[in-house]
C-alpha positions in Angstrom: -44.7 111.2 -41.6 -47.8 112.2 -43.5 -48.4 115.2 -41.3 -44.9 116.5 -42.1 -45.4 116.0 -45.8 -48.7 117.9 -45.6 -47.0 120.8 -43.8 -44.3 120.9 -46.5 -46.9 121.2 -49.3 -49.1 123.8 -47.6 -48.6 127.2 -49.1 -48.1 130.4 -47.1 -51.6 131.6 -48.0 -53.1 128.3 -46.8 -51.3 128.6 -43.5 -52.4 132.2 -43.1 -56.0 131.2 -43.6 -55.7 128.4 -41.1 -54.2 130.8 -38.5 -56.4 133.8 -39.4 -58.1 133.9 -36.0 -54.8 135.1 -34.4 -54.6 138.2 -36.6 -56.8 141.4 -36.5 -59.6 141.3 -39.1 -62.6 143.6 -39.2 -65.6 143.6 -41.4 -67.3 147.0 -41.4 -70.5 148.2 -43.1 -71.0 151.7 -44.4 -74.6 152.3 -45.2 -77.1 155.1 -45.1 -79.7 157.1 -47.1 -79.2 158.4 -50.6 -76.5 161.1 -50.9 -75.2 160.5 -47.4 -71.5 160.5 -48.4 -70.7 156.8 -48.5 -68.5 156.9 -51.6 -66.3 159.7 -50.3 -66.3 158.1 -46.8 -65.1 154.7 -48.2 -62.2 156.4 -50.0 -61.2 158.4 -46.9 -61.4 155.5 -44.5 -59.5 153.2 -46.9 -56.6 155.6 -47.2 -56.5 156.2 -43.5 -56.3 152.5 -42.6 -53.7 151.7 -45.4 -51.5 154.5 -44.1 -51.5 152.8 -40.7 -50.6 149.3 -41.8 -53.9 147.6 -42.6 -54.7 145.7 -45.8 -58.0 147.1 -47.0 -60.6 145.9 -49.5 -63.9 147.4 -50.4 -66.9 145.1 -51.2 -69.1 147.0 -53.7 -72.8 147.3 -53.4 -74.4 144.4 -55.2 -77.6 146.2 -56.3 -75.6 149.1 -57.7 -73.6 146.7 -59.9 -76.9 145.2 -61.0 -78.5 148.6 -61.8 -75.4 149.7 -63.7 -75.4 146.7 -66.0 -78.9 146.7 -67.5 -81.3 146.2 -64.6 -84.0 148.8 -64.4 -87.0 149.5 -62.2 -89.2 148.3 -65.0 -88.3 144.7 -64.0 -90.3 145.1 -60.9 -93.5 145.1 -63.0 -93.1 141.4 -63.2 -94.9 139.8 -60.2 -92.5 138.4 -57.7 -89.5 140.1 -59.1 -88.8 141.9 -55.8 -88.2 138.5 -54.1 -86.1 137.1 -56.9 -84.0 140.3 -57.0 -83.4 140.3 -53.2 -82.4 136.7 -53.2 -80.0 137.4 -56.0 -78.5 140.4 -54.3 -78.2 138.5 -51.1 -76.3 135.6 -52.7 -74.1 137.9 -54.7 -73.3 140.2 -51.7 -72.4 137.2 -49.5 -70.2 135.6 -52.2 -68.3 138.9 -52.7 -67.8 139.5 -49.0 -66.7 136.0 -48.2 -64.3 135.9 -51.2 -62.7 139.2 -50.4 -62.4 138.1 -46.7 -60.6 134.9 -47.7 -58.1 136.8 -49.8 -57.4 139.4 -47.1 -56.9 136.6 -44.5 -54.6 134.7 -46.8 -52.2 137.7 -46.8 -51.5 137.1 -43.1 -51.6 140.8 -42.1 -54.0 143.0 -40.1 -56.9 143.7 -42.5 -60.2 145.5 -42.8 -63.1 144.7 -45.3 -65.2 147.8 -45.9 -68.7 146.9 -47.2 -70.6 149.3 -49.3 -73.9 148.4 -47.6 -74.4 145.0 -46.0 -76.8 142.1 -46.5 -79.2 143.4 -43.9 -79.8 146.5 -46.0 -82.2 144.4 -48.0 -84.7 144.6 -45.0 -85.2 148.2 -45.8 -86.9 147.3 -49.2 -89.3 144.6 -48.0 -91.9 143.9 -45.4 -90.4 142.2 -42.3 -92.1 138.9 -42.9 -90.9 138.9 -46.6 -87.3 139.5 -45.6 -87.4 136.8 -43.0 -88.6 134.3 -45.6 -85.9 135.4 -48.0 -83.2 134.8 -45.4 -84.7 131.4 -44.5 -85.3 130.2 -48.0 -81.9 131.4 -49.4 -79.5 130.5 -46.5 -81.6 129.2 -43.6 -80.6 132.3 -41.7 -82.2 134.0 -38.8 -82.2 137.8 -39.1 -79.7 138.0 -36.2 -77.2 136.1 -38.3 -76.9 138.7 -41.0 -77.5 141.8 -38.8 -75.1 141.0 -36.0 -73.2 137.8 -36.8 -71.3 139.0 -39.9 -70.1 142.5 -39.2 -68.1 144.1 -36.5 -69.8 147.5 -36.8 -72.3 149.4 -39.0 -71.9 153.1 -39.8 -75.0 154.9 -41.1 -74.3 158.0 -43.1 -77.5 160.1 -42.9 -78.8 161.4 -46.2 -78.0 165.0 -47.0 -81.8 165.4 -47.5 -82.1 165.4 -43.7 -80.2 168.3 -42.3 -78.1 169.3 -45.3 -80.8 169.8 -48.0 -78.7 172.2 -50.1 -76.2 169.5 -50.8 -78.7 166.8 -51.8 -78.1 165.8 -55.5 -78.9 163.0 -57.9 -76.0 163.8 -60.3 -73.2 161.7 -58.8 -75.0 158.3 -58.9 -76.9 157.0 -62.0 -78.7 154.5 -59.8 -80.2 157.2 -57.6 -83.7 158.4 -58.4 -85.2 159.5 -55.0 -86.7 162.8 -54.2 -85.6 164.4 -50.9 -88.8 163.1 -49.3 -88.1 159.6 -50.5 -84.5 159.8 -49.5 -85.5 160.7 -45.9 -88.0 157.8 -45.9 -85.4 155.3 -47.1 -82.9 156.7 -44.6 -85.3 155.9 -41.7 -86.0 152.4 -43.1 -82.3 151.6 -43.4 -81.6 152.8 -39.8 -84.5 150.6 -38.7 -83.1 147.6 -40.6 -79.9 147.6 -38.6 -81.5 148.5 -35.3 -80.2 145.8 -32.8 -76.6 145.7 -33.9 -74.5 146.4 -30.8 -72.2 148.7 -32.8 -74.6 150.7 -35.0 -73.4 154.3 -35.3 -75.5 157.0 -36.9 -73.6 160.0 -38.4 -75.9 162.9 -38.8 -75.5 166.2 -40.5 -75.0 168.3 -37.4 -71.6 169.3 -38.6 -70.3 170.1 -42.0 -69.3 167.2 -44.3 -65.7 167.2 -43.3 -66.7 167.0 -39.6 -69.0 164.1 -40.5 -66.1 162.3 -42.1 -63.8 163.0 -39.2 -66.3 161.5 -36.7 -66.5 158.4 -38.9 -62.7 158.0 -39.0 -62.4 158.5 -35.2 -65.1 155.8 -34.6 -63.3 153.3 -36.9 -59.9 154.1 -35.4 -61.2 153.2 -32.0 -62.9 150.0 -33.3 -59.6 148.7 -34.9 -57.5 149.6 -31.9 -55.8 152.8 -33.2 -55.1 155.8 -31.1 -58.0 158.3 -31.2 -59.2 161.6 -29.7 -62.7 160.3 -29.5 -64.1 160.9 -26.0 -67.6 159.5 -26.5 -68.5 156.6 -24.3 -71.3 154.1 -24.5 -73.8 154.4 -21.7 -75.6 151.5 -20.1 -78.2 151.8 -17.3 -79.1 149.5 -14.5 -82.9 149.6 -14.1 -84.6 149.3 -10.7 -87.2 147.0 -12.2 -88.1 145.4 -15.5 -89.9 147.9 -17.8 -93.4 147.2 -19.0 -92.9 147.0 -22.8 -96.6 147.2 -23.4 -96.5 150.8 -22.2 -93.9 151.8 -24.9 -95.3 154.1 -27.7 -96.4 152.1 -30.7 -94.0 154.0 -33.0 -90.9 153.2 -30.8 -88.7 150.5 -32.3 -86.8 148.3 -29.9 -85.2 144.9 -29.6 -84.9 142.7 -26.5 -81.7 140.6 -26.0 -80.4 138.1 -23.4 -76.7 138.8 -22.8 -74.2 136.4 -21.2 -70.8 138.0 -20.6 -67.9 135.9 -19.2 -64.6 137.5 -18.1 -61.6 135.3 -18.9 -58.5 134.8 -16.7 -56.5 138.1 -16.8 -52.8 138.1 -17.8 -50.5 141.0 -17.1 -48.5 142.0 -20.2 -45.1 143.7 -19.9 -45.9 146.8 -21.9 -49.4 147.2 -20.6 -50.6 148.3 -17.2 -53.5 145.9 -17.5 -54.9 143.5 -20.1 -58.0 141.3 -20.0 -60.6 139.6 -22.2 -64.2 138.7 -22.1 -66.6 136.7 -24.3 -70.2 137.5 -24.9 -73.2 135.7 -26.1 -76.1 137.8 -27.3 -79.5 136.1 -28.0 -82.4 137.8 -29.6 -85.8 137.5 -27.8 -88.9 138.2 -29.8 -91.7 140.3 -28.6 -93.7 137.2 -27.8 -90.9 135.9 -25.7 -89.3 133.3 -28.1 -85.5 133.1 -28.2 -84.0 133.4 -31.6 -80.5 133.5 -33.1 -77.4 134.1 -31.0 -74.1 135.8 -31.9 -70.8 135.6 -30.0 -67.9 137.9 -29.6 -64.5 138.3 -28.0 -63.3 141.6 -26.6 -59.7 142.3 -25.7 -59.0 145.4 -23.5 -55.5 146.8 -23.1 -54.6 149.7 -20.8 -51.3 151.3 -21.4 -49.1 152.6 -18.6 -50.1 156.2 -19.4 -53.8 155.3 -19.0 -54.8 154.8 -22.6 -57.5 152.2 -23.0 -57.6 150.2 -26.3 -60.4 147.8 -27.1 -60.5 145.3 -30.0 -63.5 143.2 -30.7 -63.8 140.0 -32.8 -66.8 138.0 -33.8 -66.3 134.3 -32.9 -68.2 131.1 -33.5 -70.4 129.3 -31.0 -67.7 126.6 -30.9 -65.0 129.1 -30.0 -67.3 130.6 -27.3 -68.0 127.2 -25.7 -64.4 126.2 -25.8 -63.4 129.4 -23.9 -65.8 128.6 -20.9 
């Protein structure tokens, strides 16, 4: 009797939250160097997704809010202020993202949360050991947790100072102070911060800006399962033998992972030629051989009768992963 009473008093939003794993939800980061086009890209992608039935929120960049409300670079003259600031930005960013995610899931509709930078962007502004301490002291996190365990994909908009120098400007962002040289340096550091995410896309300036935006829209369309004209495919290579990592150039950044992929029982669906799912566990292996944090995912693949292949990916918990085995 009590269970029935509980069900009667549960609101629609609470039921939607409880059942949120059954509905499409994507958390996507747009990051990049200064003057890379993030603001315009966020507006374009938001409109595109809303027109196609998604609920869309944008999580603002925490540091920009801080800088727009009295914080200045003079504060860093205080010893240790960089650590305090990064811990504050991390907590603030996490709270905003999680709150917006809860509201979107409570709606009970397919949804996308677009993040104007993500928590891992903080790694671009600190030494590696400092950033790892910030994560550990603030949330007891491993770097893998924030780099790969929170976001479905990361899209890096390369600064205009790299390949489109004529369009680099400081006028449209009061918080931006970088010279073109500094912008290129920060762009490289930001790319390095996200290196290791399985869906890290770098959008350069090899086309005009409209072409750059169109590439972004096409990538995101494929990510959320919408029809797309994108023909690019991810390439993986089977090596004849394990490479000698010691022979890699010292300036080459890389990550080593242990990947376990399990294909689940396939079920034929009426309107699809084929449909199947697989789960994946991806564990970071440090350069000294120690195994670090793990992230888990579920991929659903649907192939229509006219040959169109649609993939949707969802981050899952370790408990969901284990229960699927």
